[in-house]
C-alpha positions in Angstrom: -3.7 0.5 -17.0 -0.7 -1.6 -18.5 0.8 -4.1 -15.9 4.3 -3.1 -17.5 4.1 0.4 -16.0 2.1 -1.3 -12.4 5.2 -3.6 -12.1 7.6 -0.4 -12.3 5.7 1.3 -10.0 5.4 -1.8 -7.7 9.2 -1.5 -7.3 9.5 2.0 -5.7 6.7 0.3 -2.5 8.8 -2.5 -2.4 11.6 -0.3 -1.8 9.7 1.2 0.9 8.6 -2.2 2.3 12.2 -3.2 2.1 13.5 0.0 4.5 10.5 -0.6 6.4 11.5 -3.9 7.4 15.1 -2.8 7.2 14.3 -0.4 10.1 12.5 -3.2 12.5 9.0 -2.2 11.0 6.1 -4.3 8.8 7.1 -4.3 5.4 4.3 -2.7 3.6 5.5 0.4 1.3 3.4 2.1 -0.9 3.7 5.4 -3.8 0.9 7.5 -4.7 1.3 8.6 -8.6 -0.4 11.4 -10.5 -2.6 10.9 -13.7 0.5 11.7 -16.1 2.5 9.5 -14.1 4.4 11.4 -11.8 5.1 9.9 -8.3 3.4 12.4 -5.8 4.7 10.6 -2.8 5.8 7.1 -1.1 5.8 6.2 2.2 6.2 2.8 4.2 4.3 1.3 7.2 6.1 3.3 10.5 3.3 1.9 13.0 6.3 0.7 15.0 9.0 3.1 14.2 6.9 6.0 15.3 4.9 4.0 18.0 1.8 5.2 15.8 -1.0 3.0 14.8 -2.0 5.2 12.1 0.7 5.6 10.2 0.4 2.8 7.2 2.3 2.6 4.4 -0.7 4.2 2.1 -1.2 6.6 4.8 2.4 7.7 4.7 2.2 8.3 0.8 -0.8 9.8 1.0 0.8 12.7 3.3 3.5 12.5 1.5 2.2 13.9 -1.5 0.9 16.9 0.3 -2.5 18.4 -0.7 -3.8 18.1 -4.0 -6.4 19.9 -5.9 -8.2 16.5 -6.9 -7.4 12.9 -6.3 -9.1 11.9 -9.7 -7.0 9.9 -12.0 -4.0 8.9 -9.2 -3.3 5.8 -8.7 -2.4 4.0 -4.9 0.6 1.6 -5.4 0.8 -1.1 -2.3 2.8 -4.0 -2.1 -0.2 -5.5 0.2 -4.3 -5.3 -0.1 -5.0 -1.9 1.4 -6.9 -2.7 4.9 -10.5 -0.9 5.7 -8.5 1.7 7.6 -6.3 2.5 4.1 -9.5 1.4 1.8 -11.6 4.4 3.6 -8.8 6.4 2.7 -9.0 6.0 -1.0 -12.7 6.3 -1.1 -12.5 9.4 0.7 -10.5 11.1 -1.4 -11.8 9.7 -4.7 -8.2 7.7 -5.7 -9.3 6.4 -9.0 -6.7 3.3 -9.2 -5.0 0.4 -6.9 -2.2 -1.5 -8.0 -2.0 -4.5 -5.5 1.4 -6.2 -5.5 -0.2 -9.6 -3.3 -3.3 -9.9 -1.5 -2.6 -13.6 -0.4 -1.1 -12.7 3.0 -4.0 -10.6 3.6 -7.3 -9.8 1.8 -8.1 -6.2 2.6 -10.8 -3.9 1.0 -9.9 -4.2 -2.8 -13.0 -6.3 -3.6 -14.9 -3.0 -1.9 -13.0 -0.6 -3.5 -13.8 -2.6 -6.8 -17.5 -2.6 -6.1 -17.4 1.4 -5.7 -15.6 1.7 -9.4 -12.1 1.9 -8.1 -9.8 -0.1 -10.6 -7.9 -2.7 -8.9 -4.7 -4.2 -10.6 -3.8 -7.4 -8.5 -0.3 -7.9 -9.2 0.5 -11.3 -7.2 3.9 -10.4 -7.2 5.9 -13.5 -6.0 8.7 -10.8 -3.8 5.9 -9.0 -2.1 4.2 -12.0 -0.8 7.6 -13.7 0.3 8.3 -10.5 2.3 5.2 -10.5 3.9 4.9 -14.4 4.6 8.7 -14.4 5.8 7.7 -11.2 8.3 4.2 -13.0 9.5 6.3 -16.5 10.2 9.1 -14.4 11.9 6.9 -11.7 14.1 3.1 -13.6 14.3 2.5 -11.1 17.6 3.5 -7.7 15.8 1.6 -8.9 12.4 -1.6 -9.7 14.0 -1.4 -6.2 16.3 -1.1 -4.2 12.9 -4.2 -6.0 11.5 -6.2 -5.4 14.6 -6.5 -9.4 15.5 
């Protein structure tokens, strides 16, 4: 995958992360793109807003995409390295590629995904990192609750 397209698609996930932060939630956003580059679904972490620990950004984007015949060739774009829960979703449904905004704040399961044949594109995006650093500094208890610490 070319980095220009990856960065364009990351913009969709970043919009979701910013919206989540404005709603008082954890600023992680995601989007699922089809093999043809069509946006299938987008979402944000809504654990706080919905009082539901299962609504991570990747799961929200996946649910918004609706049922697909196959996920082969699809790309999950996320502002933050996916946790084990979301990494499992990627493996379970055969999502082919994960574009990650940043993995400095949290290094999730993307190495495990790569070891199982999922293409990983780590962008190390400064805006994604700054967004998460600011959130973690302002809301450490909420952050630790969300990542299971």
